OpenMM code with the backbone's topology and positions (N, CA, C; nanometers):
from openmm import Vec3, app, unit

residues = "UNK UNK UNK UNK UNK UNK UNK UNK UNK UNK UNK UNK UNK UNK UNK UNK UNK UNK UNK UNK UNK UNK UNK UNK UNK UNK UNK UNK UNK UNK UNK UNK UNK UNK UNK UNK UNK UNK UNK UNK UNK UNK UNK UNK UNK UNK UNK UNK UNK UNK UNK UNK UNK UNK UNK UNK UNK UNK UNK UNK UNK UNK UNK UNK UNK UNK UNK UNK UNK UNK UNK UNK UNK UNK UNK UNK UNK UNK UNK UNK UNK UNK UNK UNK UNK UNK UNK".split()
positions = [
    Vec3(0.0855, -0.1175, 0.0000),
    Vec3(0.0000, 0.0000, 0.0000),
    Vec3(0.0900, 0.1237, 0.0000),
    Vec3(0.0797, 0.2095, -0.0994),
    Vec3(0.1622, 0.3296, -0.1024),
    Vec3(0.1167, 0.4296, 0.0035),
    Vec3(0.2135, 0.5040, 0.0534),
    Vec3(0.1830, 0.6057, 0.1527),
    Vec3(0.0993, 0.7162, 0.0903),
    Vec3(0.0004, 0.7614, 0.1657),
    Vec3(-0.0827, 0.8721, 0.1196),
    Vec3(-0.0561, 0.9966, 0.2026),
    Vec3(0.0647, 1.0053, 0.2548),
    Vec3(0.1014, 1.1237, 0.3305),
    Vec3(0.0667, 1.1166, 0.4777),
    Vec3(0.0142, 1.0034, 0.5251),
    Vec3(-0.0170, 0.9886, 0.6665),
    Vec3(0.1089, 0.9424, 0.7364),
    Vec3(0.1419, 1.0069, 0.8477),
    Vec3(0.2622, 0.9667, 0.9191),
    Vec3(0.2348, 0.9608, 1.0683),
    Vec3(0.3362, 0.9270, 1.1426),
    Vec3(0.3224, 0.9096, 1.2865),
    Vec3(0.3707, 1.0305, 1.3644),
    Vec3(0.3970, 1.1402, 1.2963),
    Vec3(0.4417, 1.2616, 1.3642),
    Vec3(0.3233, 1.3332, 1.4271),
    Vec3(0.3527, 1.4216, 1.5187),
    Vec3(0.2478, 1.4956, 1.5886),
    Vec3(0.1602, 1.5739, 1.4924),
    Vec3(0.2184, 1.6285, 1.3853),
    Vec3(0.1366, 1.7094, 1.2947),
    Vec3(0.0374, 1.6237, 1.2172),
    Vec3(0.0578, 1.4920, 1.2122),
    Vec3(-0.0412, 1.4040, 1.1502),
    Vec3(-0.1719, 1.4068, 1.2273),
    Vec3(-0.1634, 1.4019, 1.3601),
    Vec3(-0.2842, 1.4115, 1.4417),
    Vec3(-0.3406, 1.5525, 1.4404),
    Vec3(-0.2538, 1.6515, 1.4312),
    Vec3(-0.3019, 1.7896, 1.4227),
    Vec3(-0.3896, 1.8080, 1.2991),
    Vec3(-0.3517, 1.7458, 1.1891),
    Vec3(-0.4325, 1.7550, 1.0673),
    Vec3(-0.5704, 1.6949, 1.0902),
    Vec3(-0.5759, 1.5843, 1.1637),
    Vec3(-0.7061, 1.5238, 1.1936),
    Vec3(-0.7886, 1.6143, 1.2831),
    Vec3(-0.7237, 1.6760, 1.3806),
    Vec3(-0.7964, 1.7666, 1.4689),
    Vec3(-0.8588, 1.8809, 1.3904),
    Vec3(-0.7878, 1.9278, 1.2886),
    Vec3(-0.8399, 2.0358, 1.2057),
    Vec3(-0.9534, 1.9888, 1.1156),
    Vec3(-0.9510, 1.8610, 1.0760),
    Vec3(-1.0466, 1.8110, 0.9778),
    Vec3(-1.1776, 1.7620, 1.0383),
    Vec3(-1.1806, 1.7244, 1.1652),
    Vec3(-1.2966, 1.6551, 1.2194),
    Vec3(-1.3836, 1.7299, 1.3200),
    Vec3(-1.3614, 1.8583, 1.3470),
    Vec3(-1.4462, 1.9212, 1.4484),
    Vec3(-1.5936, 1.9108, 1.4115),
    Vec3(-1.6732, 1.8731, 1.5075),
    Vec3(-1.8164, 1.8668, 1.4874),
    Vec3(-1.8651, 1.7418, 1.4173),
    Vec3(-1.7759, 1.6611, 1.3648),
    Vec3(-1.8174, 1.5409, 1.2935),
    Vec3(-1.8673, 1.4357, 1.3913),
    Vec3(-1.8008, 1.4244, 1.5059),
    Vec3(-1.8382, 1.3258, 1.6057),
    Vec3(-1.8881, 1.3989, 1.7295),
    Vec3(-2.0203, 1.4067, 1.7472),
    Vec3(-2.0731, 1.4809, 1.8610),
    Vec3(-2.0326, 1.4164, 1.9931),
    Vec3(-2.0251, 1.5004, 2.0944),
    Vec3(-1.9880, 1.4515, 2.2271),
    Vec3(-2.0962, 1.3587, 2.2801),
    Vec3(-2.0545, 1.2526, 2.3438),
    Vec3(-2.1462, 1.1537, 2.3986),
    Vec3(-2.1951, 1.1969, 2.5359),
    Vec3(-2.3181, 1.1588, 2.5685),
    Vec3(-2.3708, 1.1825, 2.7026),
    Vec3(-2.3417, 1.0649, 2.7951),
    Vec3(-2.2737, 0.9623, 2.7435),
    Vec3(-2.2446, 0.8419, 2.8212),
    Vec3(-2.1466, 0.8670, 2.9339),
    Vec3(-2.1380, 0.7704, 3.0218),
    Vec3(-2.0501, 0.7760, 3.1380),
    Vec3(-1.9048, 0.7674, 3.0933),
    Vec3(-1.8246, 0.8679, 3.1288),
    Vec3(-1.6838, 0.8720, 3.0878),
    Vec3(-1.6075, 0.7508, 3.1395),
    Vec3(-1.6452, 0.6991, 3.2561),
    Vec3(-1.5745, 0.5834, 3.3113),
    Vec3(-1.5901, 0.4604, 3.2226),
    Vec3(-1.6989, 0.4515, 3.1499),
    Vec3(-1.7187, 0.3388, 3.0588),
    Vec3(-1.6261, 0.3473, 2.9387),
    Vec3(-1.5805, 0.4683, 2.9058),
    Vec3(-1.4919, 0.4852, 2.7905),
    Vec3(-1.3455, 0.4795, 2.8306),
    Vec3(-1.3161, 0.4910, 2.9579),
    Vec3(-1.1782, 0.4831, 3.0058),
    Vec3(-1.1397, 0.3376, 3.0278),
    Vec3(-1.0193, 0.3173, 3.0758),
    Vec3(-0.9792, 0.1836, 3.1140),
    Vec3(-0.9021, 0.1071, 3.0083),
    Vec3(-0.8523, 0.1758, 2.9067),
    Vec3(-0.7657, 0.1057, 2.8109),
    Vec3(-0.6457, 0.0529, 2.8868),
    Vec3(-0.5979, -0.0590, 2.8469),
    Vec3(-0.4916, -0.1242, 2.9224),
    Vec3(-0.3531, -0.1010, 2.8652),
    Vec3(-0.3380, -0.0122, 2.7699),
    Vec3(-0.2062, 0.0167, 2.7157),
    Vec3(-0.1483, -0.0959, 2.6332),
    Vec3(-0.2322, -0.1680, 2.5641),
    Vec3(-0.1858, -0.2815, 2.4847),
    Vec3(-0.1436, -0.2418, 2.3435),
    Vec3(-0.1441, -0.1136, 2.3155),
    Vec3(-0.1143, -0.0692, 2.1794),
    Vec3(0.0232, -0.1141, 2.1322),
    Vec3(0.1233, -0.1078, 2.2202),
    Vec3(0.2592, -0.1457, 2.1809),
    Vec3(0.2637, -0.2923, 2.1379),
    Vec3(0.2003, -0.3786, 2.2143),
    Vec3(0.1956, -0.5211, 2.1789),
    Vec3(0.1228, -0.5392, 2.0459),
    Vec3(0.0112, -0.4685, 2.0289),
    Vec3(-0.0652, -0.4808, 1.9049),
    Vec3(0.0165, -0.4381, 1.7836),
    Vec3(0.0912, -0.3295, 1.7963),
    Vec3(0.1736, -0.2826, 1.6844),
    Vec3(0.2841, -0.3833, 1.6551),
    Vec3(0.3459, -0.4364, 1.7580),
    Vec3(0.4519, -0.5365, 1.7355),
    Vec3(0.3960, -0.6613, 1.6676),
    Vec3(0.2775, -0.7045, 1.7071),
    Vec3(0.2141, -0.8194, 1.6418),
    Vec3(0.1851, -0.7868, 1.4960),
    Vec3(0.1348, -0.6664, 1.4702),
    Vec3(0.1066, -0.6256, 1.3322),
    Vec3(0.2333, -0.6290, 1.2481),
    Vec3(0.3431, -0.5775, 1.3013),
    Vec3(0.4700, -0.5784, 1.2284),
    Vec3(0.5163, -0.7216, 1.2021),
    Vec3(0.5022, -0.8083, 1.3013),
    Vec3(0.5395, -0.9491, 1.2852),
    Vec3(0.4570, -1.0151, 1.1752),
    Vec3(0.3323, -0.9721, 1.1617),
    Vec3(0.2429, -1.0283, 1.0606),
    Vec3(0.2564, -0.9614, 0.9244),
    Vec3(0.3545, -0.8726, 0.9104),
    Vec3(0.3831, -0.8142, 0.7803),
    Vec3(0.3136, -0.6837, 0.7481),
    Vec3(0.2461, -0.6245, 0.8452),
    Vec3(0.1819, -0.4951, 0.8227),
    Vec3(0.2921, -0.3895, 0.8146),
    Vec3(0.2822, -0.3000, 0.7179),
    Vec3(0.3855, -0.1987, 0.6975),
    Vec3(0.3629, -0.0762, 0.7867),
    Vec3(0.4672, 0.0057, 0.7970),
    Vec3(0.4586, 0.1312, 0.8723),
    Vec3(0.3464, 0.2186, 0.8164),
    Vec3(0.3382, 0.2280, 0.6845),
    Vec3(0.2340, 0.3109, 0.6232),
    Vec3(0.0946, 0.2572, 0.6541),
    Vec3(0.0790, 0.1246, 0.6548),
    Vec3(-0.0516, 0.0661, 0.6862),
    Vec3(-0.0895, 0.0913, 0.8317),
    Vec3(0.0080, 0.0808, 0.9216),
    Vec3(-0.0183, 0.1100, 1.0629),
    Vec3(-0.0595, 0.2560, 1.0794),
    Vec3(0.0103, 0.3454, 1.0123),
    Vec3(-0.0236, 0.4880, 1.0196),
    Vec3(-0.1644, 0.5135, 0.9675),
    Vec3(-0.2029, 0.4478, 0.8595),
    Vec3(-0.3382, 0.4636, 0.8039),
    Vec3(-0.4440, 0.4158, 0.9024),
    Vec3(-0.4198, 0.3025, 0.9669),
    Vec3(-0.5154, 0.2503, 1.0647),
    Vec3(-0.5332, 0.3494, 1.1789),
    Vec3(-0.4233, 0.4023, 1.2290),
    Vec3(-0.4308, 0.4991, 1.3385),
    Vec3(-0.5068, 0.6235, 1.2940),
    Vec3(-0.4762, 0.6717, 1.1751),
    Vec3(-0.5409, 0.7921, 1.1225),
    Vec3(-0.6925, 0.7733, 1.1124),
    Vec3(-0.7348, 0.6625, 1.0526),
    Vec3(-0.8779, 0.6407, 1.0308),
    Vec3(-0.9510, 0.6026, 1.1593),
    Vec3(-0.8837, 0.5345, 1.2505),
    Vec3(-0.9474, 0.4950, 1.3760),
    Vec3(-0.9642, 0.6121, 1.4718),
    Vec3(-0.8878, 0.7187, 1.4524),
    Vec3(-0.8921, 0.8322, 1.5450),
    Vec3(-1.0324, 0.8888, 1.5599),
    Vec3(-1.1052, 0.8980, 1.4514),
    Vec3(-1.2402, 0.9525, 1.4570),
    Vec3(-1.3375, 0.8648, 1.5332),
    Vec3(-1.3094, 0.7379, 1.5386),
    Vec3(-1.3967, 0.6435, 1.6073),
    Vec3(-1.3510, 0.6176, 1.7505),
    Vec3(-1.2205, 0.6011, 1.7686),
    Vec3(-1.1659, 0.5661, 1.9001),
    Vec3(-1.1385, 0.6895, 1.9849),
    Vec3(-1.1242, 0.8044, 1.9207),
    Vec3(-1.0938, 0.9279, 1.9915),
    Vec3(-0.9465, 0.9625, 1.9826),
    Vec3(-0.9175, 1.0887, 1.9993),
    Vec3(-0.7808, 1.1357, 1.9840),
    Vec3(-0.6872, 1.0884, 2.0948),
    Vec3(-0.7334, 1.0741, 2.2202),
    Vec3(-0.6418, 1.0176, 2.3200),
    Vec3(-0.5970, 0.8757, 2.2829),
    Vec3(-0.6893, 0.7952, 2.2330),
    Vec3(-0.6536, 0.6591, 2.1903),
    Vec3(-0.5608, 0.6633, 2.0697),
    Vec3(-0.5870, 0.7535, 1.9770),
    Vec3(-0.5008, 0.7656, 1.8590),
    Vec3(-0.3610, 0.8118, 1.8982),
    Vec3(-0.3532, 0.9034, 1.9931),
    Vec3(-0.2227, 0.9495, 2.0396),
    Vec3(-0.1465, 0.8361, 2.1072),
    Vec3(-0.2156, 0.7572, 2.1887),
    Vec3(-0.1515, 0.6422, 2.2533),
    Vec3(-0.1048, 0.5415, 2.1492),
    Vec3(-0.1863, 0.5180, 2.0474),
    Vec3(-0.1483, 0.4246, 1.9411),
    Vec3(-0.0291, 0.4775, 1.8623),
    Vec3(-0.0293, 0.6075, 1.8338),
    Vec3(0.0835, 0.6666, 1.7612),
    Vec3(0.2117, 0.6548, 1.8423),
    Vec3(0.2034, 0.6816, 1.9723),
    Vec3(0.3202, 0.6696, 2.0594),
    Vec3(0.3714, 0.5260, 2.0607),
    Vec3(0.2809, 0.4300, 2.0707),
    Vec3(0.3197, 0.2888, 2.0693),
    Vec3(0.3822, 0.2509, 1.9366),
    Vec3(0.3248, 0.2994, 1.8271),
    Vec3(0.3794, 0.2683, 1.6947),
    Vec3(0.5196, 0.3254, 1.6803),
    Vec3(0.5386, 0.4468, 1.7262),
    Vec3(0.6723, 0.5071, 1.7178),
    Vec3(0.7732, 0.4271, 1.7990),
    Vec3(0.7338, 0.3822, 1.9169),
    Vec3(0.8247, 0.3022, 1.9995),
    Vec3(0.8557, 0.1689, 1.9314),
    Vec3(0.7537, 0.1027, 1.8801),
    Vec3(0.7734, -0.0271, 1.8149),
    Vec3(0.8606, -0.0149, 1.6906),
    Vec3(0.8477, 0.0980, 1.6211),
    Vec3(0.9240, 0.1195, 1.4978),
    Vec3(1.0597, 0.1839, 1.5238),
    Vec3(1.0836, 0.2254, 1.6472),
    Vec3(1.2099, 0.2917, 1.6789),
    Vec3(1.2216, 0.4291, 1.6176),
    Vec3(1.1087, 0.4968, 1.6028),
    Vec3(1.1050, 0.6302, 1.5409),
    Vec3(1.1206, 0.7361, 1.6475),
] * unit.nanometer
topology = app.Topology()
chain = topology.addChain("A")
for resn in residues:
    res = topology.addResidue(resn, chain)
    for name in ("N", "CA", "C"):
        topology.addAtom(name, app.Element.getBySymbol(name[0]), res)
């Protein structure tokens, strides 16, 4: 899969922040139900790399998942990806 300009740098998430305001309305749900991620992103990225997923594909997944998972989750995933890739 060729890179489409998505990267793991901070400005990659900044571009998403600029593009998505108002697209995903704030939830009235209990914040505690949305918390509690266990920090497994690093393991997931390492497994993806072992299975042949490329850096560009990982970056695309993080970029597209940000709107659904939220920016804190995307930031955690980006940090894990950078650590796994040694970036």
